[in-house]
N, C-alpha and C positions, 0 to 999 in steps of 0.2 A: 263349335270351335272350342278347343281346349282351354282350359283356365291358365292364366299366366300368373306365376307368383314371382314377385319381384324383391322379396325379403334379402337375398344374397346380394344383389347388385346394390341395393341402398345401403346395406351394412359395409359393403366394400367402399363405397363412396364417403361414408360417414368416418370409417377408420382412417381413409386417406386424409381427409380433411383435419382430423384430430391428431394424426400422426405430423402433419406439417406443423401444427401449433404446439408441438412439445416444447416446454421450456417457458411458454407465455405464462402470465400471471392469473390467478383467480379464475373467472368463469370462462376466459378466454381460451383455455386449454381444456375445458371439460364439455361446455355447452356448444352444440353444433352451430347454432345460430351466430352465437358470439364469435365462434372461432372462424366461421366464413367471412364476417366482417373484419376481423383482425387480419385475416390473410390478405384481404383486398387493399387495405391500408398499408400492410406491411410491403406488398409488392409495389405500390405506389412509392413508398419511402425508398425502397431498394433502387428503383429505376432513377429517381431524382439524385439519389446519393452516388450513383455510378457517374452521373455526369458531373457533380460537384467535386468528385474525387479527383477529375482531371485538372480542375481549376486549382485545388489545394496543391496538387504535386507542382504546378507550375509555379506558384507562390514560394514553395520551398525551394525549388530549383533558383529562382531569382535571389532568394536570400543567401543561399551559399555561394552563388557566383559574386554577390555583392559583397559577402564577408571577404572573400578571396581577393577581390578587386581592392577593397580598402587596406588589406595587408600589404598589397604591392603599389600603393600609392596613386591609384587612379579610382574612379567611380564605376559603378555598374553601367550607367549609360554610355560613358566614354568608352569603356570596353566594348560593349555590344557594337556602338556606333563604328568603332575602329575595325571590328570584325567584318561587318557588312561592307565598308569602304574597300578593306583589302580582299573582299570576296572569299573569305574563309567560311564555308558553310557548315558550322557547328551548331547544332540546336541546343537548347538550354539544358535538355537533360543531359547530354553528353558533357556540356561545360560544367555542370553541377558535380557530375561523377569525377571529371578530372581534378576539379577544385578540392574535392574532398578526399580522394584516393591518391591522385596522382598530380600533386601540385608543382613538381619539377617540370613536368611535360607542359603545364599549363603556363609556367613561367616562361618556357622556351617560345611558346605561341606569343606570349605578350612581347618577347624580345623581337619578334618578327614584325609585330605592329609597330614599334617605336623607329 
């Protein structure tokens, strides 16, 4: 049976791991074992933060809508409640955009609620 030399594949794997850890600090960018560990943790944090990002944006949307509602003499909860009662199906992302970029349009929607 012929001899199998694995140096090329091992080097490729090592370079791939070290390439992914470019920009990390101290040993984590140079040492293969530390780099693998750092990548495992980085992947976990990235996954969790992708989930947290959605919650953060929802909070931001609520803040923008609440600020607009206060300017127009109502509260966030009353505004959202009235929208649901009237059957106006706009999600918080759209409402936040309208509050920030198109306040006149959202003011007209408020008039419909009254």
